[in-house]
C-alpha positions as CSV (number, residue, x, y, z in Angstrom):
1,M,109.0,78.3,95.4
2,V,108.5,81.9,94.3
3,R,105.5,83.9,96.0
4,T,103.7,87.0,94.7
5,F,101.5,89.2,96.5
6,T,98.9,91.2,95.0
7,I,96.3,93.6,96.3
8,E,93.2,94.0,94.3
9,Y,91.1,97.2,94.5
10,P,87.4,97.5,94.3
11,E,87.0,98.6,90.6
12,G,89.2,95.6,89.8
13,D,92.6,97.0,89.1
14,A,95.6,95.0,90.6
15,R,99.2,95.7,91.8
16,E,101.8,93.9,92.8
17,I,103.5,94.6,96.4
18,E,106.5,93.1,98.4
19,H,105.4,92.0,101.6
20,Q,102.2,90.3,103.4
21,L,99.2,91.5,104.9
22,R,96.6,90.0,106.7
23,V,92.6,90.4,106.9
24,N,91.4,93.5,108.8
25,Q,94.1,95.4,108.4
26,L,94.2,99.0,106.7
27,V,96.3,100.0,104.0
28,D,97.0,102.9,102.0
29,L,96.7,103.4,98.1
30,N,100.0,101.3,97.5
31,G,99.3,98.8,99.7
32,N,101.3,99.9,102.7
33,P,99.8,99.1,106.3
34,L,98.7,102.7,108.2
35,P,99.7,102.8,111.6
36,L,96.8,103.2,114.2
37,P,95.6,105.1,115.4
38,L,95.3,107.4,112.4
39,A,96.6,110.7,112.5
40,S,93.6,112.0,110.2
41,P,90.4,110.7,108.8
42,R,91.3,112.8,105.6
43,I,92.9,110.0,103.9
44,I,91.9,107.2,101.4
45,A,92.1,103.8,102.9
46,Y,91.4,100.1,102.1
47,R,90.5,97.6,103.9
48,V,91.8,93.7,103.4
49,W,88.7,91.8,103.1
50,K,89.6,88.6,102.3
51,I,92.9,86.6,101.0
52,S,93.2,84.2,98.2
53,T,96.0,81.5,97.3
54,E,96.4,80.0,94.2
55,A,99.7,77.6,94.1
56,G,101.5,76.5,91.0
57,R,104.2,73.9,90.3
58,N,106.9,76.6,91.8
59,T,104.9,79.1,92.6
60,E,102.3,80.8,94.9
61,D,100.1,83.7,94.2
62,V,98.5,85.6,97.3
63,V,95.6,87.9,96.3
64,Y,94.8,90.4,99.0
65,H,91.1,92.0,98.2
66,L,90.4,95.3,99.4
67,E,87.6,97.2,100.1
68,L,87.2,101.3,100.5
69,V,86.8,102.4,104.1
70,T,84.1,104.9,104.9
71,R,84.6,108.1,106.5
72,P,82.9,107.3,109.5
73,E,85.0,104.5,110.0
74,L,88.2,106.5,109.4
75,E,87.2,109.0,112.1
76,S,86.4,105.9,114.7
77,A,90.3,105.0,113.7
78,T,91.5,108.6,115.2
79,P,92.7,109.3,118.2
80,R,89.5,111.6,119.3
81,G,87.1,110.6,116.2
82,G,88.0,113.2,114.1
């Protein structure tokens, strides 16, 4: 079975990635997981809010739907709150 993983940005754009993610995971622009706590709140980060899967005969497409993380949320994810 061939599995593909795709991130879908809030604007509707999509990009294929090579790894799995989980709900509520913070990721960067490229879909790479961000280590917590964050070093700085001055980054663009997304949260995986939903995962959908579509299965075909020999394929499985997994789509990770992203939402933009707000500045206050990023500040709370840093060691001293920003």
